C-alpha positions in Angstrom: 64.2 54.3 -41.9 67.3 52.8 -40.2 66.7 54.2 -36.7 64.2 56.2 -34.6 66.5 59.6 -34.6 66.3 59.1 -38.5 62.6 59.3 -38.4 62.1 61.7 -36.0 64.3 63.8 -38.5 62.1 63.9 -41.2 59.9 65.9 -39.0 60.2 69.5 -39.8 58.6 72.0 -37.9 58.6 76.0 -38.6 59.8 77.9 -35.6 57.3 80.5 -36.1 54.2 79.5 -34.5 55.2 75.8 -34.9 53.7 74.8 -38.0 54.2 71.2 -39.3 56.0 71.3 -42.7 56.3 67.8 -43.6 57.1 64.1 -42.5 58.1 60.9 -43.7 55.2 58.9 -45.2 55.3 56.2 -43.0 53.8 58.3 -40.1 50.8 59.5 -39.4 49.7 62.6 -37.4 47.3 61.9 -34.3 47.8 64.4 -32.0 49.0 68.0 -31.4 49.9 69.3 -27.9 51.3 72.3 -26.1 54.9 71.2 -27.0 54.8 68.4 -29.4 53.4 66.4 -32.3 52.6 62.8 -31.9 52.7 60.8 -34.8 51.7 56.6 -35.2 53.9 54.9 -37.0 51.9 53.1 -39.8 51.8 49.3 -39.7 52.8 49.1 -36.1 51.7 49.7 -32.6 54.3 52.3 -31.9 54.0 55.9 -31.9 56.9 59.0 -32.1 56.5 62.2 -29.9 58.4 65.0 -31.5 58.8 68.3 -29.7 58.5 71.5 -30.7 62.3 73.6 -31.1 61.6 75.2 -28.0 60.6 72.7 -25.9 63.1 70.0 -26.9 64.2 70.4 -23.0 61.2 68.6 -21.9 61.5 65.4 -24.2 64.7 64.2 -21.6 63.0 65.2 -18.8 59.7 63.2 -20.2 61.7 60.4 -21.2 63.6 59.8 -17.7 59.9 60.1 -16.0 58.7 57.5 -18.2 61.6 55.4 -17.8 61.1 55.6 -13.9 57.7 54.3 -14.7 58.5 51.4 -17.0 57.3 48.7 -14.4 54.1 50.1 -14.0 51.4 48.8 -16.6 49.3 52.1 -16.7 51.7 54.0 -18.3 53.0 53.2 -22.2 56.7 51.7 -22.6 59.3 53.9 -24.2 61.8 52.1 -26.7 64.2 55.1 -27.5 64.5 58.9 -27.0 66.8 61.7 -28.1 67.1 65.6 -28.3 63.8 66.2 -29.4 61.6 62.8 -29.5 60.3 60.0 -27.7 59.5 56.9 -29.3 56.8 54.5 -27.4 53.8 52.4 -27.6 50.6 53.7 -29.4 48.2 53.7 -27.1 44.6 52.6 -28.9 41.2 53.8 -27.1 39.8 57.1 -26.1 40.6 59.8 -23.8 38.4 60.9 -21.1 37.6 63.9 -22.8 36.4 62.0 -26.1 34.5 59.5 -23.5 32.7 62.4 -22.1 32.0 64.1 -25.7 30.7 60.6 -27.0 28.6 59.4 -24.2 31.1 56.5 -23.5 30.3 55.8 -19.7 33.5 56.2 -17.3 32.9 53.7 -14.5 33.8 53.9 -10.7 36.3 51.2 -11.8 38.1 53.5 -14.1 38.4 56.0 -11.3 39.8 53.4 -8.9 42.1 52.4 -11.6 43.6 56.2 -12.2 43.8 56.4 -8.3 45.9 53.6 -8.3 48.4 54.1 -11.4 48.8 57.9 -9.5 49.3 56.4 -6.0 52.1 53.8 -7.9 53.9 56.9 -9.4 54.2 58.5 -6.0 55.6 55.8 -4.5 58.5 56.3 -7.1 59.0 59.6 -5.4 57.2 61.3 -8.1 54.7 64.1 -8.1 51.9 63.4 -10.6 50.7 66.6 -11.8 48.9 68.1 -14.6 46.3 65.4 -14.8 43.5 66.4 -16.9 40.8 64.6 -19.6 42.8 64.7 -22.6 46.0 62.7 -20.9 43.9 59.6 -19.6 42.9 56.9 -21.7 40.5 54.2 -21.9 42.1 51.2 -24.2 40.3 49.1 -26.3 40.6 46.5 -23.8 38.9 48.9 -21.1 42.5 49.4 -19.6 43.6 52.6 -18.2 46.8 54.2 -19.6 48.0 57.6 -18.6 50.4 59.7 -21.2 52.1 63.3 -21.0 53.8 62.7 -17.9 56.4 65.5 -18.2 55.2 67.2 -15.0 55.4 64.2 -12.5 58.6 65.9 -10.8 57.3 69.2 -10.3 57.6 70.4 -6.7 54.0 72.3 -6.5 51.1 70.4 -5.4 48.6 69.8 -8.4 44.9 69.6 -7.3 43.4 69.0 -10.5 43.1 65.1 -10.4 41.4 65.5 -6.9 39.1 68.1 -8.4 38.1 65.8 -11.5 37.4 62.9 -9.0 35.4 65.4 -6.9 33.3 66.3 -10.2 32.7 62.8 -11.3 31.5 61.8 -7.9 29.4 65.0 -7.4 27.9 65.3 -10.4 28.9 62.7 -13.1 27.6 60.0 -11.2 24.0 61.4 -10.7 21.4 60.1 -12.8 20.1 63.2 -14.1 23.6 64.4 -15.0 24.4 64.6 -18.9 26.7 61.7 -19.8 27.7 63.2 -23.4 28.9 67.0 -23.4 30.0 68.9 -26.2 33.5 69.6 -26.7 32.9 73.4 -26.4 31.2 73.5 -23.5 34.2 71.2 -21.8 36.7 73.5 -23.4 34.9 76.5 -21.7 34.6 74.9 -18.4 38.5 74.2 -18.6 39.2 77.5 -19.3 37.3 78.9 -16.4 39.0 76.4 -14.2 42.5 77.4 -15.4 41.7 80.8 -14.7 40.5 79.8 -11.1 37.0 81.1 -11.8 35.4 77.8 -10.6 36.3 77.1 -6.9 38.4 73.7 -6.9 36.9 71.1 -4.8 39.5 71.0 -1.9 38.7 67.3 -0.8 37.1 64.5 -2.9 34.0 62.5 -1.4 34.5 58.6 -1.0 34.4 56.6 -3.8 32.0 53.7 -3.8 
């Protein structure tokens, strides 16, 4: 493939139910989100995010936000973007969701790094939002990376990160709290949280 655009164009998505039909052999499907498929590019440390037909408007919004964050090491570098795709770093590591599911410790230092990343983004005039366990990655070098920033310019307040941090401080850090939790349990908790059946913590206890 000569260009990132040509590579993105090999990804065919059915407009009905956003079913993935085909893609170039140089790509490997590594993730499916609410609005896009994500592919690793074989024999490289790059990835390409290709948006579903009805969500192509998000591609420019997210690319613009990533561009505003390019001098912050907590966010991936992007190399190109187009009508329906973003070409960026492939982040090797595990999401916080995977860490909890697999019993891999999440430390207070990780939490402080996430706070620092979000604070730096806020200093750019952004409003970090939709922060959840699946878009925070602990890399193979034990660093923190945040992905999926499309909602960082929304106007309304989002308490998801403060609620997650409260749960971490109030429950996860306790010696008796299980550090390995099955995915169905976490998905159920997330469902009830979104339905507002689990009251959010309005303020976070101070971390150590």
